[in-house]
C-alpha atoms as one frame of an Amber mdcrd trajectory, in Angstrom:
protein
   0.041  -0.036  -0.004   2.746   2.385   0.853   4.461   2.311  -2.594   0.996
   2.767  -4.244   0.472   5.909  -2.225   3.851   7.329  -2.614   3.794   6.729
  -6.362   0.563   8.849  -6.829   1.895  11.478  -4.291   4.923  11.918  -6.560
   2.599  13.248  -9.217   2.727  16.589  -7.316   6.306  16.936  -8.602   5.203
  16.896 -12.235   5.060  20.038 -14.333   2.205  22.466 -13.682   0.430  21.826
 -17.067   0.281  18.119 -16.503  -0.997  18.478 -12.971  -3.759  21.067 -13.832
  -4.670  19.022 -16.886  -4.935  15.846 -14.753  -7.346  17.578 -12.320  -9.527
  18.785 -15.171  -9.669  15.365 -16.620 -10.838  13.949 -13.329 -13.683  16.523
 -13.164 -14.691  15.880 -16.717 -14.820  12.133 -16.008 -17.017  12.828 -12.969
 -19.282  15.043 -15.119 -19.516  12.225 -17.774 -20.459   9.713 -15.012 -23.152
  12.022 -13.825 -24.705  12.406 -17.272 -24.534   8.631 -17.878 -26.301   7.980
 -14.578 -28.647  10.852 -14.667 -31.753   8.729 -13.793 -29.948   7.080 -10.882
 -28.350  10.251  -9.437 -31.343  12.498  -9.979 -31.521  14.761  -6.891 -27.848
  14.426  -6.169 -26.271  17.318  -8.178 -22.744  17.322  -6.690 -22.016  13.973
  -5.002 -20.153  12.568  -8.077 -17.636  15.520  -7.980 -16.251  14.808  -4.527
 -14.057  11.868  -5.662 -12.581  14.047  -8.428 -11.937  16.849  -5.891 -10.252
  14.541  -3.392  -8.055  12.659  -5.908  -7.273  15.835  -7.808  -5.944  17.598
  -4.756  -4.240  14.526  -3.322  -2.442  13.493  -6.517  -1.736  16.902  -8.135
  -1.632  19.398  -5.344  -3.536  22.378  -3.971  -3.552  24.460  -7.130  -5.061
  21.776  -9.266  -7.411  21.048  -6.402  -8.785  24.613  -6.496  -9.116  24.393
 -10.239 -11.225  21.231  -9.653 -13.480  23.219  -7.289 -14.114  25.837  -9.913
 -14.803  23.346 -12.704 -16.977  21.198 -10.499 -19.061  24.151  -9.321 -19.460
  25.363 -12.867 -20.489  21.898 -14.200 -22.800  21.388 -11.306 -24.857  24.536
 -11.977 -27.122  22.815 -14.503 -28.133  20.211 -11.943 -29.116  22.971  -9.447
 -31.384  24.597 -12.037 -32.521  21.690 -14.211 -34.849  22.270 -17.217 -38.396
  21.274 -16.531 -39.107  19.627 -19.915 -35.642  17.872 -20.195 -34.589  19.150
 -23.557 -31.302  18.042 -25.083 -28.175  19.249 -23.230 -27.297  21.819 -25.950
 -30.674  23.589 -25.349 -30.352  23.251 -21.644 -27.011  25.021 -21.730 -28.403
  27.760 -23.914 -31.239  28.452 -21.401 -29.051  28.019 -18.352 -28.416  31.784
 -17.624 -32.123  32.396 -17.585 -32.756  29.549 -15.182 -29.982  30.645 -12.942
 -31.285  34.216 -12.866 -34.727  32.856 -11.851 -33.304  30.865  -8.922 -34.501
  32.153  -5.515 -31.880  33.065  -2.916 -32.502  29.721  -1.300 -31.558  27.918
  -4.554 -28.062  29.240  -4.248 -27.606  27.636  -0.920 -26.668  24.307  -2.465
 -23.879  25.673  -4.719 -22.543  27.788  -1.800 -22.525  24.807   0.554 -20.681
  22.768  -2.154 -18.044  25.445  -2.531 -17.526  25.708   1.207 -17.265  21.911
   1.666 -14.937  21.585  -1.312 -12.667  24.234  -0.048 -12.542  22.569   3.389
 -11.714  19.215   1.658  -8.839  20.947  -0.276  -7.585  22.571   2.964  -7.566
  19.241   4.737  -5.610  17.558   1.948  -3.233  20.495   1.831  -2.524  19.968
   5.621  -2.046  16.320   4.834   0.545  17.246   2.148   2.387  19.443   4.581
   2.447  16.644   7.135   3.716  14.175   4.599   6.399  16.556   3.369   7.503
  17.207   6.985   7.613  13.420   7.591   9.585  12.794   4.483  12.090  15.558
   5.386  12.358  14.008   8.819  13.062  10.579   7.381  15.595  11.997   5.124
  17.364  13.767   8.047  17.241  10.563  10.089  18.723   8.659   7.151  21.433
  11.238   6.897  22.249  10.921  10.579  22.349   7.233  10.310  24.759   7.408
   7.437  26.860   9.783   9.498  26.790   7.415  12.448  27.753   4.449  10.349
  30.594   6.412   8.795  31.991   7.425  12.128  31.623   3.826  13.432  33.603
   2.477  10.472  36.322   5.080  10.939  36.570   4.300  14.625  36.740   0.574
  13.877  39.415   1.202  11.371  41.404   3.162  13.917  41.018   0.291  16.395
  42.092  -2.193  13.802  45.124  -0.052  13.039  46.092   0.138  16.729  45.786
  -3.610  16.996  48.028  -4.045  14.020  50.633  -1.793  15.584  50.406  -3.675
  18.919  50.686  -6.981  17.008  53.876  -5.932  15.404  55.479  -5.164  18.784
  54.126  -8.163  20.709  55.506 -11.715  21.217  54.459 -14.623  19.080  51.558
 -15.668  21.331  50.215 -12.242  21.959  50.589 -11.353  18.297  48.422 -14.194
  17.318  45.588 -13.166  19.656  45.882  -9.467  18.540  45.641 -10.624  14.918
  42.442 -12.501  15.723  41.084  -9.569  17.554  41.938  -7.182  14.657  40.202
  -9.551  12.228  37.040  -9.447  14.311  37.095  -5.667  14.384  37.405  -5.654
  10.623  34.471  -8.044  10.356  32.410  -5.767  12.673  33.192  -2.816  10.233
  32.069  -5.140   7.358  28.793  -5.799   9.221  28.094  -2.071   9.707  28.972
  -1.335   6.068  26.545  -3.999   5.013  23.786  -2.620   7.160  24.322   0.891
   5.707  24.136  -0.453   2.180  21.097  -2.626   2.711  18.734  -0.758   5.015
  17.982   2.750   6.117  15.317   1.638   8.553  15.526  -0.095  12.027  14.960
  -3.506  10.368  17.413  -5.335   8.104  16.517  -7.805   5.263  18.190 -10.919
   6.605  18.473 -12.699   3.185  20.396  -9.975   1.493  22.446  -9.140   4.584
  23.709 -12.670   5.283  24.118 -13.438   1.572  26.499 -10.449   1.244  28.277
 -11.405   4.293  28.958 -14.981   3.121  29.995 -13.713  -0.280  32.522 -11.366
   1.221  33.936 -14.025   3.562  34.170 -16.560   0.766  36.064 -14.052  -1.328
  38.433 -13.353   1.532  39.169 -16.954   2.768  38.408 -19.467  -0.031  40.860
 -18.163  -2.671  40.285 -20.853  -5.322  39.864 -23.706  -2.810  37.248 -26.357
  -3.840  34.727 -25.210  -1.322  31.085 -24.598  -2.210  28.606 -22.515  -0.269
  24.783 -22.899   0.104  22.839 -20.076   1.703  19.208 -20.648   2.776  17.750
 -17.651   4.586  14.109 -16.849   5.348  12.769 -13.535   4.176  13.043 -12.003
   7.605  13.209  -8.501   8.909  15.840  -8.351  11.707  16.369  -5.572  14.250
  19.744  -4.008  13.643  21.128  -5.401  16.931  19.998  -8.861  15.985  21.535
  -8.486  12.576  24.942  -7.485  14.163  24.718 -10.453  16.574  23.918 -12.998
  13.817  26.421 -11.408  11.400  29.281 -11.652  13.899  28.281 -15.199  14.828
  28.099 -16.178  11.190  31.514 -14.712  10.595  33.018 -16.629  13.568  31.453
 -19.994  12.572  32.243 -19.653   8.908  35.797 -18.670   9.582  36.255 -21.745
  11.804  34.777 -23.934   9.144  37.036 -22.523   6.407  40.200 -22.746   8.618
  39.739 -26.265  10.051  37.118 -28.269   8.148  39.003 -28.776   4.816  42.734
 -29.172   5.395  45.220 -29.973   2.629  42.929 -28.817  -0.198  40.084 -31.052
   0.714  36.797 -30.184  -1.160  33.642 -29.715   0.656  30.492 -27.653   1.141
  29.499 -25.082   3.820  25.832 -24.412   4.410  24.551 -21.303   6.080  20.863
 -21.364   7.199  18.650 -18.877   9.031  15.104 -19.464   9.947  12.414 -19.197
  12.530  11.991 -22.181  14.727   9.681 -22.901  17.665  10.810 -24.154  21.008
   9.797 -24.404  24.585  10.756 -20.764  25.073   8.874 -19.493  22.122   9.946
 -18.518  18.555  13.644 -18.116  17.906  15.799 -17.177  14.987  18.243 -19.991
  14.481  21.463 -19.531  12.619  23.109 -22.793  11.466  26.583 -23.175   9.900
  27.244 -26.765   8.819  30.100 -28.254   6.848  30.954 -31.766   5.601  34.635
 -31.578   6.496  36.856 -33.603   8.774  34.680 -32.972  11.808  35.844 -32.559
  15.382  38.732 -34.617  16.894  37.819 -37.342  19.259  37.480 -36.557  22.976
  40.659 -36.425  25.014  41.257 -39.101  27.574  39.935 -36.750  30.249  36.629
 -36.433  28.330  37.324 -32.957  27.035  38.043 -31.816  23.514  39.492 -28.349
  23.293  38.219 -27.941  19.754  34.584 -28.582  20.516  31.797 -26.419  21.768
  28.384 -27.554  22.754  25.469 -25.645  24.190  21.911 -25.938  25.455  20.185
 -25.547  22.084  19.608 -29.266  21.676  15.885 -28.698  21.298  16.387 -26.617
  18.183  16.251 -29.736  15.963  19.876 -30.694  15.622  20.809 -34.249  16.556
  23.378 -34.299  19.366  23.551 -37.830  20.640  23.133 -41.422  19.820  24.450
 -43.105  16.616  23.971 -40.060  14.340  26.622 -37.816  15.844  29.274 -37.378
  18.422  28.314 -34.732  20.982  31.428 -33.855  23.011  31.368 -32.034  26.308
  31.799 -28.319  26.474  35.568 -27.299  26.626  37.094 -24.800  28.940  36.036
 -21.372  27.703  39.442 -19.958  26.929  39.267 -19.377  23.131  38.592 -15.837
  22.041  36.193 -16.966  19.345  34.258 -19.172  21.801  34.022 -16.358  24.349
  32.736 -13.973  21.705  30.073 -16.424  20.564  28.978 -17.001  24.218  28.929
 -13.268  24.800  26.768 -12.747  21.747  24.350 -15.341  22.988  24.305 -14.134
  26.493  23.545 -10.450  25.477  20.250 -11.442  23.906  19.358 -14.520  25.989
  20.292 -16.867  23.145  21.648 -20.403  23.095  24.788 -21.806  21.455  25.648
 -25.286  20.407  27.801 -27.561  18.153  27.833 -31.247  17.153  30.215 -33.344
  15.087  28.342 -35.550  12.549  30.064 -36.011   9.239  31.429 -32.631   9.616
  30.601 -29.859  12.168  27.047 -28.538  12.749  27.036 -25.342  14.720  24.085
 -23.194  15.689  23.091 -19.987  17.482  19.440 -19.600  18.540  18.338 -16.069
  19.533  14.936 -14.766  20.559  12.734 -13.753  17.592  11.468 -10.676  19.310
  12.748  -7.067  18.792  12.359  -6.379  22.519  15.260  -8.761  23.293  17.700
  -6.380  21.509  16.667  -3.047  22.964  19.127  -3.184  25.894  21.517  -5.710
  24.387
């Protein structure tokens, strides 16, 4: 409905001759309808002109609306002083001045009331135009402020990334590795905000385009000719921006892990990225799944722990996590930066995180499918 309305409201920006001609055509069409339905509309001399007045003012502006008032009043006069014997219209128009002169003062009350109501309608629509113009200007200003905010965020993230690179160059081998990972995540966060700016100027982000673009960028950065294919299945969802940031960062972390560890020594494979709405005991959730058919997770260590494995409380989201179909290892010590980041993302919005090894690695992040969960995240 909104595109339909805005399309016709844009007619106000056309040239003056087109707008005035459009209003005149609408009034003439209304007059033609009145003549065609003369028997049906007998006793209603002006009712058929109101749609033309409203549409003419709404579509073409106040000036054409006032022209429509003048034309409608002029064309309505024959119906206020009809000929008694019903001669052809040519004769009725020829005798119209005499019939109008013979009208008593009360006979002019109808045309006068029509003019007053018509002007009131035009004034109301003019006020509506002013409100819409003010709203459009406010939306444009808001969009400009959002662009400025995104621009400053990207600049700040680039500065942080540069500082981390400097610190990395001066740190020892172990610290440099952690700083490099942190710098990569900062750059990914900048990518997420850049994608948000390109895709959406409103508080809600189209998930399909957003995640598709993110996967494409990560594949271009990490695959580099390796025999790895991607499949992306994303529902047509509108995500709050905070949820989009959370899922974008999680997708980057899980995809990066798959590309680094699932396909060693040039091994071919497939990485699937899915996002959809699923039901659970705690209500509807958006579930992000990143699954690969790579080498999978290493077997548990003798002490029952596997430092490369994560597992979480999202077993009810539909992923098999036990039995003969997969190997569900215990949760490792939470020391990895990537693991801590994923847990923090899940904790901020009350989400759940999990991972299972079954002919590859299947990881997921389930977050509440309610915008309210992200207002204070």
